[in-house]
N, C-alpha and C positions, 0 to 999 in steps of 0.2 A: 503493500498498499504506499501510497506516495504521502509525505508529508507535506503541507500545505504551511503557508506561511504566516508569522504570528498574527497580520493584520487580519488575514483572510479565515483563521480560527479566531480570533477575540470577536470578528463579525459573526461566525456561525454560534460562537456563545453567546452574543446579545440578540439576535432570533429568538434564542431557543429560551432567552430567560423574558422577553416579551411576549413568546407565544403563551409559555408558562403565565404569567400574570395574565396575561387575556381569557385564561381557561379559570385561574383560581378568584380573580378579583371578584368577576359576579355571584361564585362561590360563598367568599364572604360577606357580602351585600347579601343576600340570600340569608345566610344565617343569622345576620343581626334583625333581618324582618322576618325570621321565622320565630323570632323570640318575642316579636311584639305581636306578629298572630296569635303565639302560643296564649300572650297575657290576653290579649282580644278574646279569646275561646272561654278563657275562664272568666272575665268580667260578664260574657254573652250567658253564660251558664247559670252565673250569678244571678243575673236580672231574670233570668226565665226558672228560677227557683229549681233548679236541677241538680239534687245532690249528684246522681252517676252523671252527669255532665261535668261536675266539680271534680268528682273521683277520678273520672277517667282522663283528666288531664296531669294524673301524678304517676309517679315510675309506682311500682309493688310496696317497693320498702323505702316511700318518699318520708320526710322529717318535716314538720312545722313547728315553728318557734314563735312562741307569742310572748306577752309582756308577763310579767312576773316567774317566769320560768317556766311554763307551762310549754309541753312538750306535746306532741301528737305526729306517733310515729307509723305506717303500715296502713294498706289499705282497709282491713276493718275499721283501726281509730279512726280513720279517715271519714270511713261512711257513716260512721255513729255521730263526728261531728256535724257534716254537712247534711246528712238527715233531720238534726234538731235546729240547724243553719235557715233552711228553707221552709220551716213551718209558718202560717200565717203568723202574726203578729198577736193574735188574737189567744194563740197556741204558746206563747212564748218564743217562738220565732222570728226571723228578721226576713222572712220573704216581702221584696217590695224591693229592697237596697239595690242603687245602683251607684258602681263605680266608675269613675271617669276620671281615666288617667291625663292630670296635671302638668306632669312633667316625667320624664322616661329619661331614662341612660342606659346604654348598654356597653358591654364588654366581652365578646365572645359566647359562651356560656350561661354567663350573669347578665339577669337585667334588675336594675332598681325605677318601681313606680312609684310616686305619690299619688294619688288618688282622691278625689272631691266626693265623698260618698253621702248620697241623696237619697231619700225616699218620701213616699206622700204622708207617712206617720210620724216621721224626725222635723223637729221647731228649726233647726237649722244645719248646714251643712258639718258635715265632720269629715277630719284630713286623716289618712293613715296612709303608710309608708311602706311596701312589702318590697323584699330584695328576694327574687328566684335565680337558681340553678339547674340550669335546665342538661337533660342528659336522654340523648335518642328521643328527640322531639317532645319530651315528659318535663315536668317539675320533677324534680328531685329532691330541691331543700328549698325551703320558704322560709324567711324571717321576717313578722310582719308585726307592727304596730297596732296595728286593730285590738281595740279593748271596747268590746260593747258597751262595757257601765261607762261609757263615758259619749255614750251617744245620746242627744237631749230631745226626748220623745216630746209629740204634741201634748197637751193638757186633755186629758178625754174629759165629757158632760158627763 
């Protein structure tokens, strides 16, 4: 095989790098977009009061961290948490909450989202921030500042 000049080899290397970047850069953009779409799907399941939809967004061994050291781990515990969460307010649930992202930051498989939480039964909006670690297109870990005891409910007559 004939040896090419250093200039030709450098040119071929540059073409290879540019070709690789052309392939990889859209993939990186897609990965960030997929985190955003996973967060959106989580919010949609919340708005639909779908415990199954919420749980399906997590890995089987996912771990959630809440204020005051509360930890929820695994599919069974997630199911129990979200089945209670999506009950109507008359049954001490929070069905009707809407969580709108107002600030998002993403890097690799991690996303942080500040949510404005509203509902017809809340007297004023509540703000919560969640950090998500994604694995295989699902939430593997979540750190949440959500604290239902801090919600300001409308007075009932």
